[in-house]
Backbone as a ProteinNet text record, in pm:
[ID]
protein_1_A
[PRIMARY]
MNIYLYVISLFIAATIALTLALRSWQRGAMRTVFFSLLLAALSITTLSYALELWGTDNEAKFVWLFFKYCGLVSAPILWLLFSLQYTERQKWLHPRYVLPMGVVPLITLLVLLNTRVHGLMFQFRESQNPIFFAFVPGPYFWFHLIYTYIVYGLGWFLIVRWL
[TERTIARY]
83.9	0	87.9	50.7	124.1	100.4	208.6	197.1	142.7	169.3	122.3	-29.7	-90.1	-236.2	-293.7	-228.5	-270.2	-253.3	-141.3	-116.2	-218.2	-250.5	-350.8	-486.6	-519.3	-645.7	-648.9	-535.3	-528.3	-543.9	-482.7	-498.9	-646.4	-713.3	-855.5	-938.4	-912.6	-986.7	-963	-839	-808.1	-878.3	-883.7	-951.4	-1100.7	-1160.7	-1304.3	-1332.3	-1252.8	-1273.9	-1255.5	-1153.7	-1131.2	-1242.6	-1290.8	-1403	-1527.6	-1556.6	-1672.3	-1654.7	-1533.5	-1507.2	-1531.7	-1482.7	-1502.2	-1648.8	-1718.7	-1862.8	-1941	-1907.3	-1974.8	-1943.5	-1820.1	-1779.9	-1851.4	-1868.5	-1935.2	-2081.9	-2141.6	-2282.2	-2299.9	-2191.1	-2184.1	-2243.3	-2324.2	-2386.9	-2284.2	-2300	-2212	-2219.3	-2330.6	-2346.1	-2257	-2197.7	-2112.1	-1962.9	-1926.6	-1786.2	-1702.4	-1742.3	-1661.5	-1662	-1772.2	-1777.8	-1678.3	-1675.8	-1582.3	-1437.8	-1409.4	-1273.3	-1233.6	-1328.3	-1302	-1266.6	-1344.2	-1313.8	-1179.2	-1147.6	-1018.1	-904.1	-919.9	-816.4	-797.7	-907.6	-898.1	-834	-861.2	-799.1	-647.7	-607.2	-464	-396.4	-461	-405.2	-386.7	-489	-484.9	-382.3	-381.2	-285.6	-142.1	-119.5	15.2	61.7	-29.5	8.1	45.3	-30.4	3.1	142.4	170.5	301.5	412.6	379.8	478.4	516.3	416.8	444.6	519.2	491.3	551.8	694.6	727.4	860.7	969.3	1088.5	1199.1	1298.8	1321	1418.3	1347.8	1414.5	1353.2	1324.5	1404.8	1380.8	1249.4	1225	1097.9	980.9	1000.5	894.1	859.8	960.3	933.6	856	888.1	812.5	666.4	639.7	500.8	434.1	512	458.2	411.1	490	451.2	321.6	311.4	188.4	69.6	95.8	-11	-61.8	29.2	-11.9	-79.3	-50.3	-124.7	-273.8	-306.5	-446.3	-498.7	-414.7	-457.8	-488.2	-409.9	-433.6	-549.9	-580.2	-691.8	-826.3	-827.3	-953.5	-1039.1	-984.4	-1071.2	-1136.6	-1060.5	-1115.4	-1223.2	-1198.1	-1298.4	-1422.6	-1404.6	-1518.9	-1602	-1535	-1607	-1678.4	-1613	-1677	-1796.5	-1782.1	-1894	-2008.6	-1975	-2077.6	-2149.1	-2074.6	-2135.1	-2228	-2183.3	-2265.3	-2388.5	-2371.9	-2482.1	-2589.2	-2545.3	-2639.5	-2688.4	-2660.5	-2710.8	-2663.1	-2538.8	-2477.8	-2387.6	-2448.8	-2376.1	-2289.1	-2330.4	-2252.2	-2113.3	-2097.7	-1968	-1875.7	-1927.6	-1846.2	-1782.9	-1789.3	-1727	-1574.9	-1498.4	-1351.7	-1291.4	-1357.4	-1305.1	-1301.4	-1387.3	-1388.3	-1312.6	-1316.7	-1257.4	-1104.6	-1051.2	-905.9	-829.3	-874.8	-801.4	-800.2	-896.5	-898.3	-777.5	-716	-601.8	-468.8	-467.8	-341.2	-274.5	-347.2	-287.7	-243.4	-324.7	-274.7	-147.8	-140	-19.4	101.5	84.1	193.2	234.4	137	167	255	222.8	305.1	445.5	458.2	590.6	670.9	605.2	672.7	715.8	629.4	662.1	781.8	791.9	905.4	1038.9	1041.8	1166.7	1174.2	1089.1	1083.7	1211.1	1285.9	1410.6	1514.9	1500.5	1594.9	1559.2	1431.2	1392	1309.9	1250.4	1176.5	1045.9	989.8	864.5	747	747.9	638.1	669.2	785	828.1	977.5	1018.4	1159.6	1175	1239.9	1250.7	1352.5	1320.7	1406	1437.3	1537.9	1567.1	1455.4	1411.8	1300.3	1349.9	1286.8	1315.7	1259.6	1149.5	1083	1103.9	1172.9	1202.7	1079	967.1	846.5	788.6	798.6	734.9	837.4	794.9	872.1	855.2	960.9	951.3	977.3	884.1	901.6	834.7	881.1	821.3	754	625.7	558.4	620.9	636.3	687.9	574.6	606.3	502.7	403.3	448.9	355.7	258	302.7	213.4	89.1	108.4	-4.3	-94.3	-34	-114.6	-201.8	-141	-216.9	-323.8	-294.8	-393.3	-515.2	-492	-602.5	-681.4	-611.4	-676.3	-765.4	-713.4	-787.9	-914.6	-904.3	-1022.2	-1125.4	-1080.3	-1173.8	-1248.4	-1177.4	-1241.7	-1339	-1297.9	-1390	-1512.5	-1488.6	-1598.4	-1694.8	-1643.3	-1728.5	-1817	-1759.3	-1838.6	-1948.7	-1914.3	-2015.7	-2122.4	-2081.6	-2177.2	-2277.5	-2227.6	-2316.8	-2418.9	-2371.9	-2462.6	-2564.5	-2518.8	-2610.2	-2712.8	-2668.3	-2760.9	-2862	-2816.8	-2905.6	-3008.8	-2968.4	-3061.3	-3166.7
-118.3	0	123.9	219.7	344	422.8	452.9	520.6	661.7	724.1	861.4	867.9	765.1	759.1	750.9	673	660.6	793.8	861.7	991.2	1094.7	1096.7	1191	1161.3	1033.1	996.1	1044.7	1035	1085.4	1237	1307.2	1453.3	1491.1	1418.9	1446.3	1419.1	1307.4	1274.8	1379.5	1424.8	1527.8	1658.5	1692.6	1815.7	1808	1694.3	1676.7	1687.8	1619.1	1623.3	1764.6	1834.9	1972.5	2065.5	2047.5	2128.6	2104.8	1979.5	1949	2005.8	2001.1	2057.6	2208.3	2276.5	2421.6	2458	2383	2409.2	2388	2281.8	2253.9	2362.4	2407.7	2513.5	2644.3	2673	2797.1	2798.6	2681.8	2676.7	2734.7	2736.3	2815.4	2761.6	2661.7	2614.4	2540.4	2549	2478.1	2327.2	2280.2	2135.5	2077.6	2161.1	2109.8	2126.8	2181.9	2210	2082.4	1981.6	1859.8	1781.8	1786.9	1722.8	1789.9	1922.8	1996.3	1965.7	1963	1933.1	1789.2	1697	1558	1548.2	1613.9	1612.9	1679	1786	1851.9	1758.8	1686.3	1591.3	1480.2	1430.8	1327.3	1381.9	1507.4	1571.2	1584.7	1625.1	1636.9	1500.5	1398.8	1263.7	1219.2	1239.7	1195.3	1274.2	1405.6	1489.7	1455.9	1436.7	1404.4	1268.8	1173.3	1043.1	1055.5	1135.8	1157.6	1220.3	1319.3	1384.8	1292.7	1204.8	1105.7	1012.1	966.4	877.8	950.6	1078.3	1157.7	1199.3	1198.7	1240.6	1149.4	1205	1128.9	1079.7	1156.4	1112.6	1077.1	998.1	948	1058.2	1162.5	1272	1342.7	1370.4	1432.8	1338.5	1210.4	1112.7	1107.8	1119.6	1115.8	1240.1	1355.7	1478.2	1459.9	1407.1	1385.9	1275.2	1176.6	1073.3	1136.1	1230.3	1297.8	1376.3	1452.5	1527.8	1433.8	1319.8	1220.9	1174.2	1150.9	1107.5	1219	1344	1452.7	1439.3	1407.5	1385.3	1253.1	1149.4	1016.8	1011	1080	1073	1159.6	1263	1350	1299.4	1222.4	1175.9	1092.7	996.4	919.4	1006.2	1100	1188.5	1277.2	1330.6	1415.1	1334.1	1208.7	1121.6	1101.7	1077.2	1059	1187.2	1301.4	1429.1	1456.3	1425.8	1439.6	1347.1	1223.7	1128	1177.3	1230.9	1285.4	1401.5	1488.3	1602.5	1558.6	1465.9	1418.6	1348.5	1275.4	1202.6	1286.2	1414.4	1512.1	1484.6	1446	1427.2	1546.8	1662.2	1788.5	1795.3	1731.3	1742.4	1680.3	1585.5	1522.3	1607.6	1716.9	1805.3	1917.9	1907.4	2004.3	1986.3	2095.1	2083.2	1987.6	1970.1	1879.8	1735.4	1701.3	1567.5	1563.5	1674.4	1677	1685.9	1768.9	1787	1658.3	1574.5	1448.8	1354.9	1371.7	1288.1	1314.1	1430.2	1465	1415.6	1351.5	1307.5	1198.4	1093.7	983	1029.6	1108.8	1157.5	1242.5	1324.4	1405.7	1317.5	1218.6	1125.1	1049.8	1012.4	941.1	1024.8	1152.9	1239.4	1255.7	1265.4	1276.5	1148	1033.2	905.1	895	939.2	932.2	1020	1136.5	1224.7	1158.2	1075.8	1012.7	864.5	817.9	674	619.7	704.5	656.1	624.4	688	664.4	538.9	527.4	418.1	308.7	334.8	232.9	189.9	271.9	233.9	233.8	325.9	333.3	247.6	270.6	196.3	168.3	60.5	34	28.6	129.3	140.9	42	-11.6	-108.1	-55.6	-115.5	-83.5	-139.2	-60.2	-100.5	-138.2	-239.6	-276.8	-172.9	-108.4	-8.2	128	221.1	349.9	438.3	402.2	483.2	467.5	348.1	319	308.4	346.9	317.6	169.5	107.6	-29.3	-21.8	-73.7	-67.1	-185.1	-208.9	-309.8	-232.4	-259.6	-186.7	-217	-110.9	-126.6	-146.3	-160.9	-186.7	-72	52.1	164.1	171.2	128	125.7	41.7	-74.9	-163.9	-103.6	-38.5	30	136.3	217.5	324.2	268.5	161.4	99.4	50.6	-15.3	-62.5	56.1	158.4	279.5	342.1	350.6	409.7	330.7	199.4	116.6	127.8	137.6	153	285.6	392.8	524.9	528.4	476.3	469.8	384.2	270.5	181.9	247.2	323.6	394.2	495.7	567.2	661.2	591.1	478.2	401.6	347.9	300.9	250	358.6	478.8	589.5	619.5	622.2	655.7	543.4	419.2	307.6	298.5	317.5	313.3	427.8	544	660.4	638.5	576.2	551.9	450.9
0	0	0	-79.5	-86.1	42.7	114.9	244.3	228.1	114.2	94.9	82	26	20	161.4	246.2	385.3	459.2	436.7	501.5	455.5	328.7	277.8	340.1	355.7	421.3	565.8	634.3	771.6	776.8	682.2	675	654.1	566.9	540.5	665.5	733.4	855.7	963.9	978.3	1078	1044.7	916.8	874.4	902.7	874.5	900.9	1050.6	1132.2	1277.2	1331.5	1283.6	1329.7	1284.4	1163.1	1113.9	1197.7	1227.8	1312.6	1452.8	1505.3	1638.1	1638.4	1535.5	1528.1	1508.1	1424.8	1403.8	1532.5	1603.7	1729.5	1832.5	1835	1928.1	1896.2	1767.4	1725.9	1763.5	1777.1	1816.8	1956	2032.6	2153.2	2280.5	2278.4	2401.2	2486.9	2616.8	2709.3	2689.3	2636.6	2620.4	2512	2428.6	2321.7	2350	2464.5	2492	2491.6	2568.1	2577.1	2446	2373.3	2242.1	2147	2147.2	2061.5	2098.6	2227.6	2272.2	2238.5	2248.1	2210.5	2062.6	1978	1834.2	1804.9	1877.2	1858.6	1898.9	2009.5	2052.8	1949.7	1895.1	1792.1	1664.4	1633.7	1518.3	1539.1	1658.5	1689.7	1677.5	1728.8	1721.8	1577.1	1496.3	1357	1276.8	1294	1221.8	1262.7	1392.1	1439.7	1388	1378.4	1323.7	1176.6	1102.6	961.9	948.4	1032.2	1026	1076.4	1170.4	1216.1	1101.6	1027.5	914.1	803.1	788.3	682.6	716.8	845.3	889.5	835.1	825.4	767.6	871.2	978.2	1077.7	1208.3	1289.8	1413	1513.8	1514.8	1609.5	1577.8	1451	1411.3	1438.4	1411.3	1437.2	1586	1673	1816.4	1861.3	1803.6	1836.7	1799.2	1679.5	1637.4	1718.3	1762.4	1850.7	1982.1	2035.1	2159.1	2139.3	2030	2003.3	1982.5	1918.7	1900.2	2036	2128.3	2261.1	2340.9	2310.8	2376.1	2346.1	2223.7	2187.9	2241.5	2236.9	2280.9	2430.1	2511.8	2656.2	2700.5	2622.8	2661.4	2609.3	2503.4	2444.1	2539.6	2614.6	2704.6	2812.7	2867.5	2970.9	2910.8	2792.6	2727.6	2691.4	2652.8	2625.4	2752.2	2863.6	2989.6	3030.8	3014.6	3048.6	2957.6	2829	2737.1	2779.2	2817	2860	2985.6	3080.1	3201.5	3168.2	3079.1	3041	2963.5	2873.1	2790.2	2873.3	2976.5	3061.5	3179.2	3174	3272	3414.6	3427.4	3559.3	3587.2	3602.3	3613.9	3738.9	3847.1	3970.7	3955.8	3864.9	3843.1	3756.4	3702.6	3619.2	3701.6	3830.9	3920.9	3914.7	3919.5	3912.3	4015.6	4128.9	4231.4	4178.5	4082.7	4023.2	3890.5	3817.9	3684	3690.5	3777.8	3783.4	3815.1	3909.3	3931.7	3810.4	3720.1	3600.2	3510.9	3524.9	3441.4	3493.9	3610.9	3670.3	3586.4	3553.1	3476.4	3337.1	3262.9	3134.5	3146.9	3250.1	3269.7	3299.7	3385.4	3415.2	3288.7	3208.2	3083.7	2991.8	2978.7	2893.2	2950	3081.2	3142.5	3123.7	3136.9	3114.6	2968.4	2877.4	2734.8	2700	2761.8	2733.7	2765.5	2869.3	2912.8	2879.9	2791.4	2765.3	2700.5	2632.8	2573.2	2680.3	2796.2	2905.2	2983.6	3023.3	3112.1	3044	2930.3	2857.1	2922	3010.3	3075.2	2978.6	2883.9	2787.1	2664.9	2605.2	2486.3	2496.9	2434	2411	2259.5	2203.5	2058.7	2004.6	1888.6	1819.6	1679.8	1619.2	1479.8	1392.9	1297.3	1212.7	1074.2	1016.8	878.9	782.9	824.7	743.7	809.7	743.8	806.9	828.6	771.8	786.7	927.1	983.1	1111	1222.7	1343.6	1463.7	1494.5	1537.2	1587.4	1736.7	1814.5	1959.2	2025.9	2146.1	2233.2	2345	2373	2480.6	2616.1	2695.7	2830.8	2929.9	3058.1	3158.7	3174.1	3162.6	3178.6	3061.2	2943.7	2828.1	2858.1	2920.1	2949.5	3056.5	3155.6	3256.9	3191.5	3104.7	3040.3	2947	2878.9	2789.9	2868.8	2980.1	3064.4	3119.3	3166.1	3216.1	3108.9	2987.4	2876.3	2847.9	2841.6	2815.9	2927.6	3050.9	3162.8	3152.8	3121.9	3111.6	2994.4	2879	2764.9	2799.2	2863.1	2900.4	2997.1	3091.5	3185.3	3113	3016.5	2936.7	2859.6	2797.3	2724.2	2818.2	2934	3032	3071.3	3095.9	3133.8	3023.5	2900.5	2789.8	2766.2	2764.8	2741.3	2854	2976.4	3090.3	3082.5	3040.4	3029.6	2919.5	2809.4	2699.3	2740.6
[MASK]
+++++++++++++++++++++++++++++++++++++++++++++++++++++++++++++++++++++++++++++++++++++++++++++++++++++++++++++++++++++++++++++++++++++++++++++++++++++++++++++++++++

């Protein structure tokens, strides 16, 4: 498969998600804030992945990997906040509950910044294909993956139960 076709598809998907986020934000109601931010995070993730694939050297690819994870770590929390707002659980949207939700994503980004030193998130390997990073997931990667699935699942549970 031609990688450039895939990268162009990612650019188009990121543009669509960002356009929808901006349109939703322009509608102005408080009920669309978390939805708009969720779409923006997904747009950042998609655009960063496209630029990661398009990059030529490993240093540039790592920068785009970090930006990709900025969107990836915020999306589950934004999904949960959107689910809480959509299901009319306003009391859970108080900063006393929302701010602690950002602890694990912040730790994840800090671990990712230093992963080349300690390998907790990834242990990078030499790749046969220079387009892709080759890595072995570290122990923190699995913790974050489980955390992400739990948060997404909780959001889905709230919506399905509300429906």
